[in-house]
N, C-alpha and C positions, 0 to 999 in steps of 0.2 A: 768585620772589622775593616780589612784591609783597604776597603774603598771608601771607610766613613769621611775622612777630608775632601774625597774627591766629590763625594756628593753632598758636601757641607758647601763646598764650591760650586757645587752645579747652581744650589739653592739659593744660594748669596746672587749670584748673577742673575740666575731670574727675577728673585722678586725685586731688585736692585733696577733691572730695565723694567719692568712693569711700573715701579715708583715713577721712574722716569719720562714713562709714555704719557700717565696721568697727569701727572705735575707740567711735563712739558717746559718748564723752565731749570728743571734742574739742580744743581746745588750753585749756592755762590761758590766763585774761587777761590776766596779766602778762607770758606771755610774746607773747602776740600783741601787747600793747599796744607793747613795747620793740621789736619785729622791725617794726611800723607805723611806728614815729619813724625809725627807723633808715631805713627805707624815702622818708620825707617826707624827710628830708636828703640823702637820694642824689636825689632828685627836685628838692629846692630848688639842687643843683648843676649837674644838669642843667639847668634852666631858666635859671640865672646864664651858663651858655657859652654859648646860643644866644643870648641877652639882649646876650650882650660882643662877639658877632659884626658888629652894627648897623654902616651905615657912614653910616648919617643918623639919629641918634637922635631928629630932629625929628618923623621920620614916625612912629618908634616912639610918640612921645609922641600925636602927632594921631589916630593909631590907635586907642591906648587911651582918648581922651578920649571921640572919636566913637563909637564900639565900645558906648561903658559905657553914653553916652547913649541909642543905637538899644535895646539889650539891656535897660535898665531900665525904657524907653520898651514895651516888647514884655513886660518879663517874663519873660524864659526859662526862669531856676531857678524862679519859681512853677508857669509851666503846665507843665514836667515833673514837679514834685509832686506837682499835681494830676492829668498823667496816670497817677503811679501811685498814686495814693489812689483814685482811680478803678478800674483794674484793681481792684486788692484790692477792692472793695466789689461789683465782679462777679462774684469769685469766693465772697466770701460770700454775696452773693443765689443764686447758683447751689447753695453747699452746703443753704444753707435750704430749697430748695424740692426738694432732693433726701431731704432727712430728714422730710420732710412726705407724700413722695409714696412712700418705703421703709417709712416708720414703724420697725419695730424693727431695720433693718438699720445702726441707728449706728453701729456700729465699724466695717462695710465704709465708710459715708460719708464718717468719719472719717477714715481711711485716702486716700481721694481728696481729701479736704479738705486735707491736707496736703498730699500731692503738691502740688496746684495752686497753694499758698501759697509752697512751695518755689522752686516753679518761676515764679510771677511775681514774689517777691521777690527771687532770685536776678537774673532777666533785668535789672528794674529797674536793680539792686547795680551790674551789671555793664555793664549798655547806655546808662542816664541818667548820662551825665557827661562834662563837658569834656576829661578826660583820654583816654575812648575816642575820641573824635572828632579828637582831636590826632594820638595815637596814628596812628590810623588814615591819616590826612591826612600823617603823615609817612612814615608806608609806601609810602603811592602816588606823593609830590611828591619825595623823594629817596632813598626805599628805605634809609632807615633808621628802625630797629626797636625804636630802645633806649627809647622810653618805654611802646610796648608790652610790652616784655619786663620792666620795672619794675611796669606795671599788670595784669601775669602774676602775678609775685608776690605782691602785695598780692590779688590773685583768687582766687588760689590759696588763701592763708590766710583767706580769708571762705568761702570753697566748703567748706574743712574744719568752720568751726566751724557755718556754715548746716544741712549735711549731717548735721550729727551728732544735728541734734532736725530738723528738715524732711524729709529722708530724699533717697531719687534726684530729686525734684522737682528739687531743686538742680541735679542733674548733666544734667537735661536743657536745663536756660538754655544750653546750651554751643551751641546747635543757633540760638535766635536772635543771641547775638554772634557768631558765624560768619557768618552773614548779613548783620548789621545792619554790624560792622567790615569785613568783606571788599567790601561795595558800597563803602562808602565809599574805601576804599585804590583800589578800581579806578577809580573813578570821578576821583578825585583823579590816577593813572597816565594818564587819558585827555587831561584837561587840563593834565598839567605840560610839554608842547609847546611851549605857546601862553603859558608864563609865562618871562619873563625871570628872566637869576641875579640882579638887584638884588630884582626882583618877592618871590623865593624865598628873600634872605637877610632882606630887612626881616620877611617874614611869621615865617619863625625866631624874628628875634629878638621878634616882639611874642606868639609860642606859647610863646619862653623865659620872659616876664614872667608871661603866666599860668601856666605850670607852677610857677612859684615863688610861684603864690599858692596852686595848689595844695600846695603845699608846706609853707606855713605852713599852711595848714587840717590838712591833718595832723600837726602837731605843735602843734595848737591855739594858737597864737599869737594867730590870727585867724582868724574866720572869714570867708572872701571868695566870694562868688558867682560862680564865674569864669564861670560856663554865662552869668552876663549880661554878661560882657566877649568872650565868642564870636565877636560880629561883628567885631571889633577885626584881626580874621584877613583881614579881605577888604579893608579898609580902604588898604594897602600896594598893591594890585593898580589899586583905583580911581587912585589918588593917583597912580602912573607912567602909567596909561593918559591920565589927564587933564594929565599934563606932558607926553607924548608920548615 
């Protein structure tokens, strides 16, 4: 059951991308925007419900401050974006080499290029984000798949839109999603017995506030670099270990 949320995520990506390939028109932007706004509101509510479970808001505040300092110093958000750009450049360079090597077979190369571009773009979109990490952690630590269910709907809609123009490569992105989120969930399940109830409560509260940040970004109220706040999730554990 620990991988249920991940399997649902993978399933909706596959279904959404296959529908996008068949329709070839995707979904109208106004519908997609409204659905994403609705999911942004849901994310806010989920985050608020988690945050209100805190038994010591001071721990949450300290965690966010220290986490922000660490995350901004490392600049996790920037490094993830740089990794994405590097992957896209590699696909582009490989395509150019193939074009030069094959000469007249440009149409065939373009098809492979679209598949590669779709795979890389979708994989980065679905994997490189705080919601993937937080959702997988929640699945492993508490067996709660609510975050991943919400992410699954978002990813399914995005897969439909991207697959309508990029093709089957978007569907193939389901494999790294399964490996990435599944590994995080299983690792979280492994360490869960060593975490106390108090640690879990404050970690969930911190995670809830990060979810609210994601919700605000989805609603375009304020763009928050939530990835740079991810180290805050570890601070409650360190706090309780130091306090005995």
